[in-house]
C-alpha positions in Angstrom: 24.4 18.8 -1.4 22.7 17.4 -3.8 22.1 14.2 -4.1 22.2 11.8 -7.7 19.9 8.3 -8.7 22.7 6.2 -10.9 22.2 2.7 -12.2 24.6 0.0 -12.0 24.5 -2.1 -14.4 25.6 -5.2 -11.6 26.9 -7.6 -13.8 29.8 -6.0 -16.1 33.1 -4.8 -15.3 35.3 -1.7 -16.2 39.0 -2.2 -15.9 39.2 -0.6 -12.5 37.2 -3.0 -11.0 34.2 -0.8 -10.7 30.7 -1.6 -13.0 29.8 1.0 -15.6 26.7 2.9 -15.3 24.1 2.0 -17.8 22.4 5.9 -17.7 23.7 9.5 -16.8 23.6 10.4 -12.9 19.4 11.9 -12.1 19.6 15.0 -9.4 17.9 13.6 -6.4 15.3 16.6 -5.3 13.4 16.3 -1.8 10.4 17.3 -1.4 11.7 20.3 1.1 14.6 21.3 -2.1 11.3 21.4 -4.3 9.8 24.0 -6.2 6.2 22.4 -5.2 6.0 22.1 -1.1 5.1 23.4 1.3 6.3 23.1 4.9 3.9 23.1 7.6 4.3 25.7 10.8 5.9 23.9 13.8 5.6 20.5 12.1 8.6 18.3 9.9 5.6 17.6 6.9 4.4 19.3 4.1 2.5 19.7 1.0 3.0 18.8 -2.3 0.7 21.7 -3.8 2.1 19.9 -7.6 -1.7 18.5 -8.7 -2.7 22.2 -7.5 -0.7 24.1 -9.7 -1.7 21.7 -12.4 1.5 19.6 -12.5 0.3 16.4 -13.9 3.0 12.7 -14.0 2.2 9.7 -14.7 3.7 8.1 -12.1 0.3 9.3 -10.2 -3.3 7.7 -10.1 -4.6 9.8 -8.7 -4.8 13.3 -8.6 -4.1 13.9 -4.5 -3.3 17.0 -1.8 -0.2 15.0 -0.2 1.4 15.9 2.3 5.2 14.7 3.3 8.2 14.8 5.1 10.4 17.3 4.1 13.7 14.2 4.1 11.1 12.4 1.6 11.5 12.5 -2.1 10.1 11.6 -5.6 10.3 10.6 -9.3 9.0 14.4 -10.6 10.3 16.9 -7.9 11.5 20.1 -9.6 14.6 22.4 -7.8 13.4 25.2 -6.2 14.5 28.1 -8.5 16.7 29.3 -5.3 17.4 26.6 -3.9 
């Protein structure tokens, strides 16, 4: 199942009573489905290897070797090609 992040304009209403989107939905990629994440054996945690592979983001203050649970997510997640 894919999940999406949407931004809604709370000050506006459309004809159907809903609220218009401010921008197109963006896919949310959880760590367990991200190409940068490798699960630790016998643990719900895994390593984010983005920095190790030379990927840098404006969202990061420093390049560190990070661990997260598989259901976590970040703004820089990239879906695995086979997932």
